[in-house]
C-alpha positions in Angstrom: 47.5 130.6 26.7 44.3 129.0 24.9 43.2 126.7 27.4 39.8 125.0 26.0 38.9 123.9 29.3 38.8 127.4 30.6 35.2 128.6 30.6 34.1 132.4 30.7 36.0 135.5 30.0 39.5 136.3 30.9 41.8 139.3 30.3 45.5 138.6 30.4 47.9 141.4 31.5 46.1 144.2 29.6 47.8 147.2 29.2 46.1 150.2 27.5 48.0 153.8 26.8 46.5 156.8 25.8 49.1 158.9 24.3 51.0 159.5 27.9 48.3 158.4 29.8 48.3 154.7 31.4 44.9 153.9 31.4 45.1 150.2 32.2 48.5 148.8 33.6 49.0 145.3 33.4 45.1 144.0 34.1 44.1 140.4 34.7 40.8 139.3 35.5 38.7 136.2 35.0 34.8 136.2 35.0 33.9 132.5 35.5 30.2 131.7 34.0 27.4 132.8 36.4 29.4 135.0 38.7 28.7 138.8 39.4 32.1 140.4 39.0 32.3 144.3 40.3 34.7 146.7 38.7 35.5 149.8 41.2 37.8 152.4 41.4 38.0 156.7 41.6 37.1 158.2 38.8 39.8 158.1 36.2 40.8 154.8 37.6 40.4 152.7 34.1 36.5 151.2 34.7 35.1 152.3 31.6 38.4 151.5 29.6 38.4 148.0 30.6 34.7 147.5 29.6 35.8 149.4 26.1 38.4 146.7 25.7 36.1 143.8 26.3 33.8 145.7 23.8 36.5 146.4 21.2 36.3 149.9 20.9 39.5 150.2 22.7 42.7 147.7 21.4 45.4 147.2 24.3 48.7 148.0 23.6 49.7 144.7 25.3 47.9 141.6 26.7 45.4 139.5 25.2 41.5 138.5 26.1 40.3 135.2 25.9 36.6 133.4 25.6 36.1 129.9 26.9 40.0 129.5 26.8 40.5 131.0 23.3 41.8 134.3 21.8 39.0 136.4 21.6 39.1 139.7 19.3 36.2 141.6 20.0 34.5 143.5 17.6 31.5 145.9 18.7 29.3 145.1 16.0 29.5 141.4 16.7 29.3 141.5 20.1 25.5 139.9 20.3 26.9 137.2 18.3 29.1 136.0 21.3 26.4 136.9 23.7 27.4 139.8 25.3 25.3 142.7 25.8 25.9 146.0 27.6 24.2 149.1 29.0 25.6 152.6 28.5 26.1 155.3 30.9 23.6 158.2 30.4 21.1 155.6 28.7 21.8 155.4 25.2 18.7 154.9 23.5 17.2 156.1 20.0 15.0 159.2 20.7 13.1 158.6 17.1 11.8 154.7 18.1 9.7 153.7 20.5 10.6 151.8 23.8 9.7 148.5 21.8 11.5 149.2 19.1 14.7 150.1 21.0 14.1 146.8 22.6 13.9 145.0 19.5 17.1 146.3 18.4 18.7 144.8 21.4 17.9 141.4 20.0 20.7 139.1 18.3 20.7 138.5 15.0 17.1 137.2 13.5 15.6 139.4 15.9 12.2 140.8 15.4 10.6 139.1 18.3 7.8 141.1 19.4 6.8 138.5 22.2 10.4 138.7 24.0 10.6 142.1 23.9 7.7 142.8 25.6 8.6 140.1 28.2 11.8 142.0 28.9 9.8 144.9 29.5 7.7 143.3 31.5 10.2 142.0 33.6 11.7 145.5 34.1 8.7 146.6 34.9 7.9 149.2 31.8 5.8 147.1 29.7 3.1 150.0 29.7 5.5 152.3 28.2 5.8 150.0 25.1 4.6 152.5 22.5 6.0 155.3 24.3 9.4 157.3 23.1 12.1 157.3 25.4 12.5 161.0 26.0 8.7 161.0 27.4 9.8 159.0 30.3 11.4 159.7 33.7 15.4 158.6 33.6 14.8 155.7 36.0 12.1 154.3 33.8 14.5 154.9 30.8 17.4 153.0 32.7 14.8 150.1 32.9 14.2 150.3 29.2 17.8 150.1 28.8 18.1 147.2 30.8 15.2 145.2 28.9 17.1 146.0 25.6 20.3 144.1 26.9 18.7 141.3 28.8 16.1 140.6 25.7 18.8 138.6 23.7 19.3 136.3 26.7 23.2 137.3 26.8 25.9 134.9 28.4 27.6 138.0 29.7 25.6 141.0 30.9 27.9 144.1 31.5 26.3 147.0 33.4 28.1 150.3 33.2 27.0 152.5 36.1 23.1 151.4 36.0 22.7 152.7 39.3 23.2 156.2 38.4 20.3 158.7 38.9 18.4 155.8 40.8 16.5 156.5 44.0 16.9 153.9 47.2 14.0 151.9 46.0 15.1 151.7 42.3 18.4 150.6 43.5 17.0 147.7 45.6 14.9 147.0 42.6 18.4 146.5 40.7 19.7 144.6 43.1 17.1 142.1 42.7 17.4 141.9 39.0 21.1 141.3 39.1 20.8 138.6 41.6 18.1 136.9 39.6 19.6 137.5 36.0 20.8 134.0 35.7 23.8 135.1 33.6 27.6 136.4 34.0 27.4 139.9 35.0 30.4 142.6 34.8 29.4 145.5 37.0 31.3 149.1 37.0 29.4 151.1 39.6 30.2 153.9 42.1 27.4 152.8 44.4 29.0 150.7 46.9 26.1 149.1 48.7 24.7 147.8 45.4 28.4 146.4 44.3 28.7 144.6 48.0 25.4 143.3 48.1 25.4 141.6 44.6 29.1 140.8 43.8 30.9 137.4 44.4 34.2 139.2 43.2 35.5 142.8 43.3 38.1 144.0 41.1 39.8 147.7 42.5 41.4 149.9 39.9 43.2 153.0 40.9 45.1 154.9 38.0 44.6 151.8 35.8 46.4 149.5 37.9 44.8 146.6 39.8 45.2 147.2 43.4 42.9 144.7 45.0 40.5 141.4 44.0 38.7 139.6 46.2 35.3 139.0 47.6 33.3 141.9 49.4 34.3 141.0 52.6 38.1 141.0 51.5 37.6 144.1 49.6 35.7 146.1 52.6 38.8 145.7 54.9 41.6 145.9 52.2 43.9 148.7 53.4 44.9 149.9 49.7 41.1 150.2 48.8 40.3 152.2 51.9 42.9 154.6 50.7 42.4 154.7 47.2 38.5 154.8 46.8 36.5 154.2 50.1 38.2 156.6 51.9 37.8 159.3 49.1 34.3 158.4 48.9 33.8 158.9 52.6 
C-alpha cells in the first residue's frame, strides 16, 4: 500500500463500527495537495466520524490511512506536528483566555509568535477583538477566531467541520473567499450546498456510512443517488 511517490492524504477501505452501528463502510478517498475536497451527506452519514478517524479520535476496525504514501497512524495531540489543523463544530474556544491567546494555542510547537497570531486574526477580520474573550463576541465573529486559530500554524491540511453553521449570506461569501485563497489542502464537511459546490474541486458523498458518489461538483449535481439520498431530502 505504501507509495513514496503519492503525495497527500489517503484513506484506504476504512470501516468503523460503534457496536451494531456501521458508521463508515469501506470508505476510500485521496486528498491531493492543494485540493479542496468536500464531504457531504445527510445527518448521521458518517462525515464527522471520517474527520475523527483522520484526527485519531476514532480508530477504524479495518482499513488504513497514508500520508505522502506512508502509513499514518494519527494521534490527536500530534496533528500539528504533521501540519494538520481542524476547526470544531460549535466553535470550541477557551472561554477564560483572550481571543489572541486562543489563536496562540493553535500554533505548532515552538509557538508564541504574537505577530503571526495578529496576522491570522487580521486575515480573518477580527484583529480588533484580540484582547476580548470569546464569550463576548457574536457567533459569526467567534467562527472567524476559530478559523484564525486553525490558519495560524500554516497547516498543510486544513479540516473545516461545518464552518458555515450560523453564518449569514455575507459571512458565507467571506468564508468561500477564505477557502479559495487558503493556499493549502482543505477538507470540508458542510451542509451548506452552495458553499460546497462553489469552492470544492471534488466531493465525496456518504449515506449511512457508505460512499455513494465521488466526483466534481458538476458530476455530483447530476448524480441520481445523491439527489435521492441528500439533495432531494434537503429540498
